[in-house]
C-alpha positions, -999 to +999 in steps of 0.1 A: +000+000-001+012+036-009+006+063+017-005+097+002-002+130+021-034+150+022-030+188+023-040+201+058-068+224+045-085+194+030-082+171+059-110+186+081-136+188+053-128+152+043-132+141+079-166+159+081-179+142+049-167+108+061-184+113+094-216+124+078-215+093+053-206+069+083-174+059+067-136+062+072-115+087+056-096+061+038-127+046+023-142+079+013-110+090-004-106+056-022-142+059-034-136+094-047-104+083-065-122+052-081-150+076-094-125+102-107-104+075-126-137+063-141-145+098-152-110+102-167-115+069-185-149+078-198-136+112-211-107+096-229-133+072-246-155+102-256-124+119-271-115+087-290-151+084-303-148+121-316-115+110-334-132+078-347-161+099-362-137+125-377-116+097-394-146+075-404-143+081-440-108+068-443-115+040-418-145+029-438-124+024-469-097+002-451-117-015-423-154-018-434-172-046-419-145-050-391-140-038-357-112-016-349-093-006-317-083+029-317-059+047-294-047+083-295-065+086-330-046+056-344-059+021-352-038-003-331-056-035-342-086-048-360-105-080-365-139-091-379-144-109-344-150-082-317-143-106-289-108-118-302-099-082-308-110-072-273-089-099-258-058-091-278-062-053-270-066-061-231-036-085-232-014-058-249-027-025-233-041-038-200-069-015-187-060+015-208-090+033-224-091+021-259-121+025-282-132-007-298-159+000-325-174-016-356-168+003-388-199+003-408-213+025-437-221+052-410-199+064-381-228+057-356-248+025-358-286+032-359-310+006-346-348+007-353-369-008-327-406-015-329-429-004-303-441-033-282-478-040-282-498-059-256-513-090-268-550-084-278-545-047-281-559-028-311-534-022-339 
């Protein structure tokens, strides 16, 4: 375990929040850090998605019908089997935020869903 020094001016407000939430300072700070890391990861995926959309034209020419793994705007791997691609990417890059997306005719897949109807209801 690594110890991290908390600035003195932050310590008392953190203690108050921990007391209000009936938890320890350590648990509270670890929960906050987990959430912050998830937000950073989500932001990186959003940025990669924007790069995917911007490059979709050239990606479509080269990878149509396949899934790509994109990191920092570059395709790092591709495969027609999304699961195989995912496993390779995780093995190579660990838990790094990497976009894995299908390359179709349009940059965003559109799905049409029919409205469910109750049995015996009028059409």
